[in-house]
N, C-alpha and C positions, 0 to 999 in steps of 0.2 A: 504494501500499498503506500503511495507517494504521501508522506506526511506534510502538513502543514508547513509554511517557513516558519522561522523563529518570530518570536514577538508577533508573531498574528495569531490573534485568539480563533479557536476553532467555530465558536457559533457566529463569529462576525465575518467570516469567508466571502458571505454574498456582498456585503457593503464594501470590504475591502478590494474585490474584482472590479465591481463598478465603478469604485473612486479611480482604478487602475486606467478602465477603459476610458472615462472623462479624461484622464491625465494624458494618455496615448494619444487622445484625438486633440487635445487642447495643443500639445506640443508634438508635432507630427516628425520631427527629425528626433529619432532616439540616442542623440548625442548631448541632448539638452543638459545641461549641467544639474538641472533638478533631479532630473532621472536616474543620472550618474552616481550622485551625492546619497541619494535615498535608499537607506539600507534595505528596506522593505520591499522595494520594486525590483534590489539586486536579488534579494532572495526568492522572489517570484520567478524572475529570469531564470535562475539555477534550479528552481523546483520544475520548471517547464522543459527545461534542457535534461535534465534527468529521464522523463519521459521519452524523449526522443532519443536517449541514448538507449532504454529499455527496447524500443521500436528497432532500433538498428540491432540490437544482440540478437532479439527472436527472428529477423528475417536472416541475419547470418548464420545463428545457432538455432534452428527450429527446434530442438530438445529443450533450451534454457527455458525454466519456470521462474516467475518474477516473486518476490519477496516484499522488501521494503524499498523504497529509496527517496527518504529526504534531503531537503536543503539543508546544510549545517553551516558553521561558519566557517567562511573561504573557500565553500564549494560545495557539494553533494556527493552521494554515493548511490550505488545499487546491487543489492544482493540477488545473486541468481544461483539457482540450482541447474547444472548441468548433469541431465539424469543418465546422460552415456558415461559418465567420469572423465569427460575431455578438462583439460585447466587451462585456462587463458595462458597464451603468451603475449609478450611484447607486440610480436607482428601481429598477434589478433586485435590488440588494442587500436594499432595503427589505421586496420580496416574496419573497423567500429567507427574512429574518427570520421573517416572518409563517407561511410554510409549516413552518417548523422548527418555531414555537409549536405549530402542528395537530399535529405528529409528536408532539410533547412529551406532549400531552396524551392521546394514545392508548396511553398506558401500553404501549408496544411494548417486546418483551424483546429482551436481546443474546444471543447464542449462540456459543457458540466451535464450529467443524465442521474436524476435521481431514481434509485431502484424502486420499482412498484411491487416487486413481490422478489422478497429476500430468499426465501425457500427455492424459489425457482432460479436465481441467481447462484446460488451456493451450488446447486444442481448442476447447474451451466458449468460452472469454474471447474467441478469435480470431474466432469466429462472431458474438460480440455485438458485434465491433469496439472490445474492451478491449485495444488492443496493447499499452498499457505495463503492465495487469496480468500479461498474458501472460510480458511480458520480465521481471520482476519474479519472476514464478513461475518461471521458467525459470533465472534465477538463484540461486534460493532451494530449489531442488527436494531437496537433500539435507540440508535445515535442520527436517525436520519442519513443514512450512508448513501453515498455517490460515486458513480462512477465518473470518470475524465475519458472523453472520447477525442482520439485524434481522426479528423476527418477531411476526404481531399474536397477539391471543388464541385465535384457530384455528388457528395455527400455520401460517400463511401467511408465507413468505419475500418481504419488501417490500423487501429491500436486502440488497448483501452486498460485502463487499471482502477483499481479499488482506491478513491483517493478522496480527501476532503477540501484540495485545492487550497489558494484560488491559482490561476494559470493566465499566463499571454493571451490574448486574442487570439494569435497564429502563429506559427512558425519564423514569421519574416521579421520577427524583432530581434530573433537569435543571430548573431553574427557568427558566419561560419570560420572566421578568424580569430575569434574571440573567446574559444572554448578548449579545453584539454582535456586528455583523459590521462591522469598522472601513475596510477598503480594499482596492482590486484593484491588484494591480500584474504585471506580466511575469515569468516565469521559464522559463529555459531547462530542459528536460528534462534531468534527471541533473545540471543545474547545467554543461553544455557548452554553448557558444557556438556550435557546430556544428549542435546538436539545435535541434528544432521550440520555437519562443516559446508557452509554456502561459500559461493566466491563473492567478494566485494570488491566492484569497483570504483574508484575513489576519482574524482574529475573536478574541475571549476570552471566558472564560467563569469564573463563581463561585459558590460555594456560596450568597451572598446577595446582592440586590439594593443593597444599602449598599455591599458591596464592590465589586459593578461601578460604580456611580456615583463613588465614589473612585478607580478606574482611571481614567475617563474625564477627570475633573479632572486626574489626572497628565500624561496624555497630551496634553489641550488646553495645561496649564502648558509641556509639552514642546517643543510645537511654537511657542507665544511665544519660547522661549528658542533656539531653532535659532538654532545659530550661523553658517549659512549665510545665513538670510534678514537676520539682526541684523548681518552682515560685509557686506553690500549698503546696507542701511539706516543704517547709520552710518559707511559709507566707510572699513572696517578693512582688509579685504584683496579679492582677485579671483585666479580663475585663468583662463587663455585655452587656447583649442585651438591657437593659434599657437605658444603656449607648450609645450604636452604637458600630459598628463593627471597630475595629483597633483604638480604643480609651483606653487608660490606667489608672488604678488607681495603684498608687504605693503606697504599704503597708509601714508601719515606717520601716520594717527590710529593705527593698531594697531603701528607701528614704535615709536611713543612707549611705550608700554605694555611691551613686549618690551626696549627701552633702560632702563627702571626697574629691570625685572626682572633684567635681565644686571647692572646695577650692584650689587642686590642678593647676585647669585651670586657674582661676583667678590671684594666684599667679604667674604663668607661664607666664603670659600674659603680667602682667605688667612688671617683671623682663626683658623680652623680647621687650618692647618697643612700646605695644600695650595700646589703649586707649578703655575702656569698654564702649559700648552705650545700648540703650534699645529702641526699637520700636513698635508702635503698632500692633496688630494682624489683623485689617482690614485697606483697603484703597481703595478709588474710582476707579473702572476700569479705568478711565483715566491714572494713573499711569502703569498698567500693559500694557496698548495700547502703551504707550512712549517704555517702556522697549521690549516689542515686546513679552511678554509671554502669552498676550492675543491671539495673534494668532499661537504662536507655543506650547501653553502649557493647552488650554482653555479647553479640557477634562477631566484634570486632577484637576480644580480649581470648588471651592466650592464657589457659589453666593449669596449676599445678596441683598432683593431689600428693599430700604430704608423705603418706605410706597407704598401702593398700587397702588395708582395715582400717584407716583412719577416717573421720568424716571431715576432718581439718583440710579445707582448700585454701590453696594460695593462688594469685594472680600476678602474671607479668604485669608490672604498673604500666597502663597505656597512658596516664597523666601525671603529672606531677603535683597538681594542686592539694591534693586531702594530706599529702606528708607538709606542706608547708604548712595547710593548717594546724597541723598537728604540732608545728614547730612554734607557730603563735600560742597556743594554747598550753604550753609548755610555763609562760609568765605570764604575770598580772600586766595589765596594760591601762592606762590614761590617756585622755585626749593629748596631754603633753608628749607623748611617746609615739604618737601618730604623728604623718603618715611612717607606716614602717613597709619597707621596700626590700623586698625579700628574693636574690637569685639564684639561679642554677642552671650549671648546663647537664640538664639530667637526661639519661638515656630511657626512651619508653619503647614498648614493642606494641605493634597493632596489625591484626591479622587482616591483610588484603588478598583479593582473589590473584592468582597467579599470573593471569593473564593482563591485570593492571601494574605489574611492577616493571620497572622500567630503570634502568641503571641507578643514578644517585637520586635522581627526582621523584622515584615513587617507591617506598623500600617497607621492610616492615620492623626494622629496626632503626631508629634513628637518635640523634641528640638534638633535644630542643635547646635553644636557649632561652630558657623559661625565667617569669617574674611574676611575683604575686605583690601588690600593694595594698595593704589593708590602712583605710583612713576614714575620717568622717565624712559625711555629707558635705560640709561646708568645703571641704579641701578636695573634692574631687573633681572639678573642671580644672584645677591649675595643675593637678595630678593628670589628667589626659593630655593638658597641652604640653606638660613636662616629655611626657612620652613621644609624644608627636615630633617635638623639638628632637628629641633623641635620634627618632627616625629618619627626620630630614638630614642632621648633622651626618650619621652613618652615610646614609646610600649617596649623600655628594661625594664621600672617598671614594666611591667605587663608579663616580661620573653616572649615577643613576637617578631618573626622575622618577616621580610616582603619582597614580592616580588613587582615590578615596571611594569605599563604597560602604554605605553603612547597611548594616543585615539585621531585621527584626524578629521579632517572635515566630519559631516555626511552628508547625503543627502539634508535634509533639514537644512539649515543653513541662518544665517542672516550677512550682512558685506561683505566686498572685499575681494576677494580671495588672493591679496597682503597683508592683514592684515593677513589673516590665515597665510600663509604662511611665515611671519615673525613671529606670536605666536606661530607655530610648531618649528620652527629653534631656539625660545630663550629657549622653554623648552629642547630641545634636548642639545642647548650647557651647560646648567646648568646640565643636568646629565653626558653628556660626560665630561666635565670639573673636574669632581669628579670620574670620573673611574664607573660610575654605570651602573650596567647590566640592560636591560630592553626590553620589547616584545612591538611590537607595534600592537595595535588593529584599526585596519583600519575602520574609518567611524563612530567610536562610542563615538565623542566628543560630547560637550553640543552643542545646536544650536548658542551660540554663541561664541563660543572659544573649543580650543584642551585642553586636560589634562593629567594631571599624575595622576593615581589610585596605591594606595597603599593597597595591598591585605595582609592583616596580617595572619600569620599562626598560631594556636592554640594549645593547649597542644598534640592534637592526629594526628595534620598534616593537619589539614582543614584549607582552606584560607576563610578569609572575607574581602569584601569591606568597608574600611573604610575612612582613610584619602584620600583627593584629592586636587589637585591645580588644577586650572582651570584658562588660561590666556586669557584675555577678552579686545580686541581693540574696541569692538562695543558697548557696552553700553555707556563708556564713551563718543563716538559720540553722540549715540542717545539722550543722557542726555545734550549734549553740554556743559561739563565740561572743566575747565581749570586751566594752573596753567602758572605764569610766571617765563621765563627760563632766564638765566643769560645774554642773549644776548637782554631781554627786550621783546622778543615776547611771544604771548599767545599761548600756545600749550596743546594737549590734553593728559593726565596722561595716562598710562598704569594701568589696573585694574585687580588684581590677585584675585580669589574667592579662598578661602582655609577651609577648617574643618581639624581638627586633629582625632576626635573619629569619625565623620561622623554624627552620632545622639546618643542622651544620651538613648534612648531606645534600640537601635539595638546594640549599643557597650555593654549595660549593660546587654542583651541577649547572646552576644557573651562570655562577661566574665563568666556569671554563667554557659556557659558549659565550656568555659577553666579551669575554677577550679572545674569544677564538683560539685558546691554550696560551695564548702569550700575555701571560702574568707582567704586573706592571713591578719594577725593580723591589719594591717593599715583601711583594708577595712569593715572588720567583723562586722556584727549588733551588736553581744554580742562578747566581746573580752575576758572575763572570767566569769568564772560561780564558785561559792563561794559554798560549799557543806559542810554542818556541819555534823559529825557522827551521832550525837544525839541534834534533834532540841530542847529538854529541858535543856540540861546540857551545850550545845556548841553554842547555838544562840547568847549569848550575845557577844563571843569573833569575832565571824562569821559576827557580824552586825558590829564590830568596824573595823574589816579588810575590810569590805565593804564600810564603809565611807571612810576610807584612798585611797582606789583606785579610789573612784568616785571622791574625790576629786583632785586626780590627773589627771583627765581628762579621765580616763580608762571607757568605757561601760562595766560595771559590771551588774551581777544579784547574788541574795541571794536565793537559792533553799531552802526553808522550808517546803516544800511539806513531806506528810506522808511517800512516797513511799520510798523503801529502798535505802541506800546509792549506792550499785553498780548499780541500776538502773538508777539512777540520772547521775551518771559520764558516763553511756552508753549513756545514750538519750542526753547529752550533748555533747560530743564528735565524736558521730557516727550519731545520725539522726540530730540534730541541728548544727551540725558540729563547734561548738565553739573550737577557738582554744586552750584554757587552761582549766582546770576545778583545782579549789585548795580545798583540802579536811581540814579539820580542827576540832582536836578532845584535848582531854587532853594535849598531850605532845607539840603540836603546840602552845595551848595557855600558856601554861607554859613558851615557848621558844620565842614567837614573831614570831613563823614561820609559813609556810603552806606548806602542802605535795602537791607537784607539778604535774600534769598529763598532758600531751598534746597531741592534735588532730593527730593520725598517728603514734605516738612514743608511747604512754604509760608511766608507771610511770619515773617522771625526778629525784625526790629525794625532800628533803625538804629544804626550802631555808626560809632565815630572810624575813620578808615582806617588809621590804626597798628595799632589793636587788632585789626581785621580781618585786617589781612597778619599779625599774629603768631598768632592762632587758626588760619588756613589753613597757617601754615608749622609749627607745631606737630604739625597732622594728619597733613602730611605725612612730617615726619622721623620720626614714631612708626610710620607706617605701617597708620594706624587704620584697622578697616573701617566705623566710625560718626562720623559727621560730630559736628562740636562744636555744629551746631545741634540736632542729636538730643538731646544731653546737657543743652542749654537748656533745650529741651521740657521733658524729663524733671523736672527741676528747678521748672518753674514749673507 
């Protein structure tokens, strides 16, 4: 079934379609800026193009049976069952594209057809072997189901699919040079591994060939930056079947990056008034029953039975928050001791389906840069703004901007609605007070409170969910934590859950792609490589320079392999992505200098050893994303 485009309400499809027809009548040229910039009409274009693709597939592969074919973010896909067991090839995608172009040229119309007799239509689907259509129609029999028909100028039906729409008026609006079939992947019917594996063709479509070209370039760049590929190439991390899915081995190169980021994290938290704590990896199930996670998060938990004959059950912690509450409970608190800001690099474990696991960005064991702030209601807005400043200051170091989204009460929630309303109002007030723009994501809050999500933008414009602020009136009440207010009354504090990076695993995956593996000097696993022109003649001086740099705290290697000098320079700068290579020979040994080459720049010139070390040290201390060599090149 062709699903409705994103952001289009199913029951309002007729109105959307009428508006689109009026729009196209008013703006005859499809290149109209209002058409190109309208996400809703772009989704309709892609939804319609998915039907053209399905029509082309069934013409070329008559055994193909249709499953679903929705428009999705950045494109569309369609699932097919080739009953003869044939698997689509790259050459097949080329042929399907050509057939799609032939269909588009025929100026075929899309027409909605309300199914008058559901049982009869189900029987027809089954007779045609369209078992997936029949199953979907049975499921949606009470939803006023419709077919969309593709007709030629004589009214002959060339294609149909069970679909809620809406669609373009006809195929002439689809530009033959502005769509592309991208890849084939496996997909279980209804996403259930117990069902049959289908073949999913991913594709995209745009209003203009220029937009398509831009998107294809974006995909190419994203593939080059894939942190899984770079992780293997640069020896950063690995996962192993023997270890278990979604559990990561940090290799020395990436462990160095993590160490630098953790050092920043600890230093900044102490500067901003946080205390740092550590908590266990497991706890009795009773703790999670009190917190509410047992009832609301059980399917994502790992359980441990203490002994075979024991009823005592432990759980690998999926969150750090209950532990921090227990630390709060260990002492009495007054309004004078609040806010209490408690932070931890806490490792947690959450069950994920194997098909959802991906490199560093989707794992089952990960470390959150977690913090919980216990404060009075009067302190709430200021604390939220302090966190927003913390996020902004941190992302600036990595040259990342961000967008903000407020997620409100979900259907499954704990606590009183009055507390939820107070929590949402507090988050809005904090952002409104600083004039921050934000979108509202209805119903996507945590089960215990609303949240502000920060979506950081990387070097090629993709957004990633990282930092979050969650406001919680419920857990403090469930654990009955108190503070003595200035009037002498015992009151319940407000609790803020907060991360800056989100998880160390995910954030490092994002960083690898953001930098395309070329980390700035302060993060680079190796910051300088020393290459002697001749191992026999210049190794002594190279070792002297190496010791000077190592003693200065620079991560440096001495490349004394028997390879050619040019090969070692090229490998260091391009393949290993080391920020600096210094070459030493007779002239450098006599003058106590090094010939400097910089990644992405090339030859910088000859510098005194102490001068070079000083510049690298300054670059590291400043956590600059720009090398000093680039600054020199700009001046030149």
